[in-house]
N, C-alpha and C positions, 0 to 999 in steps of 0.2 A: 504493500500500500504506500503510495506517494505521500511524503510528509507535506502538510500544508504550509504555505509561506506565512511568515510572521508579518502581520500588518502593523501592529503597535507593540513597541517594547519600551517599558519603563525601567530605567536603571538607577537604583538607589536614590529614588526621588524623595526630597525633603522640602517641606513648606511650613513655615511658622507665620502666625499672625500675632505679633507681640509675644506674650508669654504662652500662647496656645500653640501646641504642635499639632497641626492639622493633618499632615502627611509625614509618616515616620519611616524612612528608609524602605520605600516600597519598590520592589522589583516585580515585573509582571510581563508576560508575553501573551498577546492576543492574535490568534491565527486568522487568516483570510477567510471570509464568509462565515465566521462564527457569530452567534448571537450571545455575546458575553455580558454577564451581569455582575456588578459589584453590589453585594447585599450587606446591609448593616444598619444599626440604629441611627437615629438622627444625631448629627454632630460628630460622627465617626471619621469624617474626612472624605467620604465617597464623592460628593459633588465637587470638592476641591480638586480631586484627581481628574475629573472630567474637564474642569476649567483649565487645568494645566495642559491637558492634551489639546484642547481647543485653542490655547494661546491667550485665554482671557485672564490668566494669572501666570506669573513667572516663578519657577521653582527657585529655592535658595541654593540647593545643590542637586546633583544628579542630572539625568538626561531623558528627554522624550524623543524616541526614535519612531518615525512614521515611514513605512515602506523603505526601511533600511537607511533613511536619511535623518540626520540629527536636526530636529526641528525645535530644539530647546529654546532658541531665541528668534525663531522665525515669527513674524507678525501673524496675528490670527487670520487675517484676510488672505494670507498666502499659504495657509496650511490646507492639505487636501481632505478636510473634514467639514461636515455641517452639523449643526446642533439644534435639537428641539428642546425648548425650555418648558418647565412646569407651568409657567405663566402664559404660554403660547407665544407672547411677544409679537403679535401681529400688528401691522400698521392700521390703526382704527379708521383712518380717513381713506384707506384704499379698499377697493373691492376684492373679492376672493381672487379673481383673475390677476389683478394688479399685484396683490401680495405674492402670488406664486411666480409671476413674471419678473419680480424685482431683481432677483439674482441673475436671471438670464439677460436682462437689460444691461446690468453692470458688466457682464462678460461680452456685451455687444453681439449677442446672437441675433441673426437676421429675423425679420418679421415672420417669414414663412415657417422656419424651424421652431421659432418661439411659440407660435400658435399650435403647431403640431405637438410639441412637447407638453404644453399646458393641457391640451385636450386628452392626451394619453394619461397624464398624471391625475386629472380630474376623474377620469373613468376608473383608474386604479384605486383611488381612495374613496370612490363612490360619492363624488360631489358634483356629478353632472347636473346642470340646470341651476347651480348656485353661483355661476360666474360673477354676476354683477351685484351680489348681495354684500353688504358691509359686515364686518365681524360682529357688530352689535346686534345684527339680525339673525345670528346663528346660535345654536345650542352649544354647550360645552364640548360635546363630542364632535360636532361639526367644526368648531374652531380648532380642535386638536388635529382633525384630519387635514385642515388647511395648513397648519403649522408643519405637519409631517410632509405634505405635498411640496411646500416651499423648500424643505430641507433636502428632498430627494430629486427635485426637478433637474438639478445640475448634474445628476448622475455621479455623485461622489462615491468613492470607494468605502468611505467610513462615515457612519451617522452616529452621533452621540446623543443619547436620550437622558435628560435629567428629570426623573420622576414625572414623565409626561402625562400619566394617566391618573395621578393621585386625586385630582379634583372631580373625577367622574363618579357617577353612581355605580353600584356593584355590577349590575347587568351590562351596562354600557362599557364598563372597564373590561369585563370578560370578552365582550365582542371585539373591542379594540386590541386586546392582547392577541387574539387570533389573527386580526388584520395585520398587525405588526409582523407576526411570524410569516404570514403568507407573502407580504410585500418583501421582506428580507430574503426569503427563498427565491421568489420570482426574479428579483433584481440582482441577486448574488452579491449583496453588499455585506460589509462587516458592520454589525450593529453593536454598540456598547451602551448598556443601560445601567443607571444607578437607581436603586429603590430600597425602601425599607419593608416592602410588602413581600412576605415569604411565598405566598401563593402565586403571585405574579412572577417571581423569579423562577419558581419550579415549573410553571406552565409554559414559559416561552424560551427559556435559556438552553443553549447547548452546553455552556460552561458557566459556573458560578464561583466567584471569589467572595469569601466571607471577610468582612472588615470590622475591626474594633479598635477604638482609640488611635486612629491614624495608621494602623498596621494591617496588612493582609494576613489573616490567620491561616487560611488554607484555600486551595483552589481545586476544583474537580468538576466532572460532569454533573448535571442537575440530579440525575438518578443516584449516582454514587455519593454525592454530597448529602443526600437525605438518608440513604440506606447504609452508607459506610463512612460517616464523618470520623475524623481522627481526633478532633478537639471537642471538649465538653461545651465550650461556648458555641461552636458551630451547631452541635446537636440540639442545644436548647433554643438557639435563635431560629433555626429552620424547623419549626413545628414543635409539637409537644413531645416530651419524652420523660420516662421515669428514670431518674439517676439512682444507681445502686452503689452505695458506698461499701467498702470492706477491704479485705486483704487476702492474698493468696497463700496457700499452704500446700504441702505435698504429703499425702497420707496413703501408704500402701501403693506407691507409684501412681496415685491419682492426684491430679491437680484440682484443688478445691478453692472456690472463692467464698470466704466466710463473710457473708453479707449481713448488714444490719437489718435489712428488710425481709429477706427470704431464708435466712440461715445459710447452710452449706449448699453451694451450687457446683455440680460437676462441670469442670471446664475441659474442653477438648485439648488433647496433648499438644497440638500444633499451635495453640494460642499463647502468645506472650503478652502479658499485661505490663505496660510501662510502669516505671516507678511513679508512685502517686497517681496511679490510674484508677479508673472507675468503670463500671458497666452501665449500659443504657438499654432500655427496651421501649420501643414505640408503643403507644396505647392501642393502635389498631392490630398489633401483633398478639395481643392478649385476647383470648376467646373465652366466652362464658360457658361454663360446664354445668351439668346437672348434679355433680358431686366431685369429690377429689379425684383428679386424674393421676394415676400412679404409673403411667408410662415412664420408661427409663430416662428419656431425654427431655422430659417436660418438667417445668417448675410449676407446682400447684399452689393455690392460695384460697383462702375464703375470708370474707370480711363483710362489713355492714355498709350499705350504700349511704353515703353522707351528702352526696350532691349529684344531681341529674339535670343536665342542660340539654334541651331538645333543639336540634337544628334542622328539622325536616328529614333529610336523608340520613342523618347520623345523630346519635346521642353521645354526649360526653359525660362519662360517669366517674365519680370518685368513690373508692371504697376505703374503709379504714380497717386495717388488720388488728389482730389481738395485741401486737406490740406497738400499736398506735401509729404505725407507718401508713402513709396514704399512697394509694396506687391509682393511676389514671388509666381508664379503659375507654376506647372508642367502639361503639356498637353500631353497625349498619341497621337501619330500621327497615328490614326486609318485610316483616309481617306486622300488621297493625296490632294483632293480639299480643305480640311480645312486649309492646310498650307498657301493658298493664302489670308486667312483672318487675318493672324498674322503679319501684316505690322507695322513697327515702326511708331508711330504717330496716329494709329487707336484707336478709343474708344472701350473699352472692358467692358462688364458686367460680373460679377462673384459672386459666393456665396459659403458659407460653412455652415454645420450643427453645432450647438453649442455643440453637443455631441462629436464632433471630437476635441474640444479644449483640450489642455493639461495644467494642473496646474503645475507651476514650481516655485521652490525656487531659489532665486539668490545665 
């Protein structure tokens, strides 16, 4: 398999704002045609990284490489990237068509080519017939489509997306997420998104980097980042997880994890727990049983339901064990009758397979 070209490479990037370290020694490679997402809490520095790539900020130290060229001090208007902002940043006095055409006019594209490109982009973002409306006459989702159209009409190799969907309602956000994926695949562009929305990151990204306090914690494919995170912070930030504290011991050639929650757990021989490591189990990996499951490779438990939150297709349940530990369980609401069994105060049996445990470093 041919290795993909690197489109963006960040080399030991650092940026401070006074006493605040926004970006701390970040090194990162983003491949051609990736939909790459930096995911992290507000204030972690992810938007600053985007602005450094776009040339809207200048790093203190380190380098920004774009298509193997050092663009660290290249002006923003000369970098081969376009950016879509959270605030849309449309010109309020210009029509949809004029907003989209703006960059083409700056590049002195002739009238015929300009008209052709605008028509193509309007169709791509499903904004046909809105050519002469002003931004104030559009919904939030429509304004976001225009902002995206303006960013891609020049056919850039790289599009930077700064939380562009955060202001949209849930249903429209899901629709736009799929539109972004379709557009990125159709146009074969590199998309780089920053967001704090875990669901958004998982649903549209080919790769995800988790960020905390100015640092990249780890990078992986979306699937592997959820199923096989290596850091406790990543596992907790990307969805719910039960963290199991404890320590390993070897008894009769068996590796045991002496957990505070579930007692002794048999660990597979080929698993190595890092120093100061913990285990994790996702709530959806735990299944409800009719009684204690005594199968060899399963960890069983029983407890009292202390919380039940209904989300339509799924219920989030918390049970409290005898040792007062709390365990989170996600249950698919497949049958209506099963909901009657999820009463607070009811005793519940559950279990999970040890192969679904995640090894995590603190």
